[in-house]
N, C-alpha and C positions, 0 to 999 in steps of 0.2 A: 890368454895364449891359446887355450883350447878352442875358444870361439873363433879366433882368427884362422886356426888350422882347418876347422870345419868350413868356414867361409871360403878359404882357398880351394879346398876340395870341390865345394859347390861351384865356384867360378870355373874351375878346370872342367868339370862335368858339363856346365852350360856351354862352354866354348866347344867342347867335343860334339855335343848334341847339335850345336849350330852348324857344324861342318857336314852333318849327315842329311840325306834327303828325308822328307817327312815319312814316307812309307817304311823306311829302314828304322826310323825313330819309333814308329808305332810297333813294329815287330820286336825291337829291342825292349821296349816297355812291356810288351806281353811276356817276354822271357823273364824279365826282372819281376813281374807280377807273379809268375809261376814259382820263381825262387822264394818270393815272399810267402806264398801259399805253403811251401814246404818248410821254410825255416821260421815261420811265425805261428806256431801251433795255437797260441792263445787267441790271436785274431782270427785264425781259421775256425776255431771252436765257437767264437762269438758270432761269426758270420753264419755258421751252420745253425746255431741256435736261432738267430734272427730269421733266417730263411725258413726254418721249421715253423716258426710262429706264423709267418706270412703264408706259407703254402702247405701246411701239414696235411690238409684234406684234399688238396688239389694236385699235388705232385708226389711221385714216389720218392723213396729215400735216395735212389740212384739219381733221379732228376734233380733233387735238391743238392746233392753233392756236386753235380755238374754245374749248377747255377753258381755255387760258391767258388768253384775253380775258375769258371769263366769270369766271375766278378773280380777275382784277384788279377787275372790277366788283363782285363779291361781297365782296372784301376791303375796298373803299372803303365799301360799304353796311354791313358789319359794324362797321367802325371808327366811323363816325358814329352808327350805331344803338347801339353800346356806350356812347357818350357820352350820347345821349338817354335810354336806358333807365336809366342811373345817376342821372338827374335825376327819374325818375318814382317817386313813393312806392311802397314795396313793396306796400301794400294795393291799388294800382291796376294792378300788373303783370299780374295774372291775366287782364285784358281783352286782353292782347297776346300771351300765350304759352299753350302747352299742354305739360304735362309728361307724358311717357310713360315708363313703366318705373321709376318712383321706388322701387318695391318692391325692386329689385335693390340699392339703397343702404340703404333703411330696415330691411328684414328682417335682414340680417346685423348691423347695428349694434344692433338691439334684442336680438339673440342674443349681444351683447358680442363679436362678431368684428369685426376691423378691415376697413376698406374704403379702397382707394386709387383716387382718380379721376384719370385722365389726360385732359386736354383738348387738342384740337388748338390749336396756337398761332394758327391762322388762323380761329378761331371766335369767337363772342361770349362770351368767358370772363367778361366783366364782368357779364353777366346771371346767369351761374351763381353768381357770388359774392353776388348779391343774393337769389336764391331758395333757395339751398342751406339756409340756416338754417330755412326752413319745413319741411324734410324731416329735417334732422339736428340741429335745435336742442337735442335731448335728449342729444346725444353731443358729447364734446370734438372739436374739429376745428381744423385750421390750414391755411394756404396758404403755398406757397413762390413767391416772385416775385423778379424782378431789378429793383432800383430804376431809375427813369428818370434820365437824365443831368441834366435840369433839376430841381434840388432843389425849386423852388417848384411846378412841375407835379407832381412826385412827391408832395409833401405834399398837394396838392389831390386827386389820384387816390386816395391812401391814405385821406383823409377820406371820400370817396365810397364806397370799398370797405368802410370800417369801419362804415358805417351799419348 
């Protein structure tokens, strides 16, 4: 019952996000990311620790705090925009994106050499799953992912990705 309730909330959220223009979704995501920064102190602390490891000698403590705050805002924006972009027909995506460097994927594949793409877990990988067929539709490809815990949400996300 709980799984279905969460799924219903998710679908309602997806529906509402689908009604909004992409720039509004981005800003809303930034606001939700800022709330996450405030209300998830464990993850905020983890992010601060990781940023300190990466930039301890290069950035001041103030700069590192700003990086963490900006990270949470961008994470929220990427999350909601990933949902919104999955709802936009592929033919209309070109109005919202610019692809740079696709020859680094296309040329080796046309030469029958393999290519492995590694995406940042914190990027908009949902967008990549939609536009990649435009560049490598001529080659066999596959994706590895971890199923979501909620089987209903997982099934919906897989349907969107499978378009």
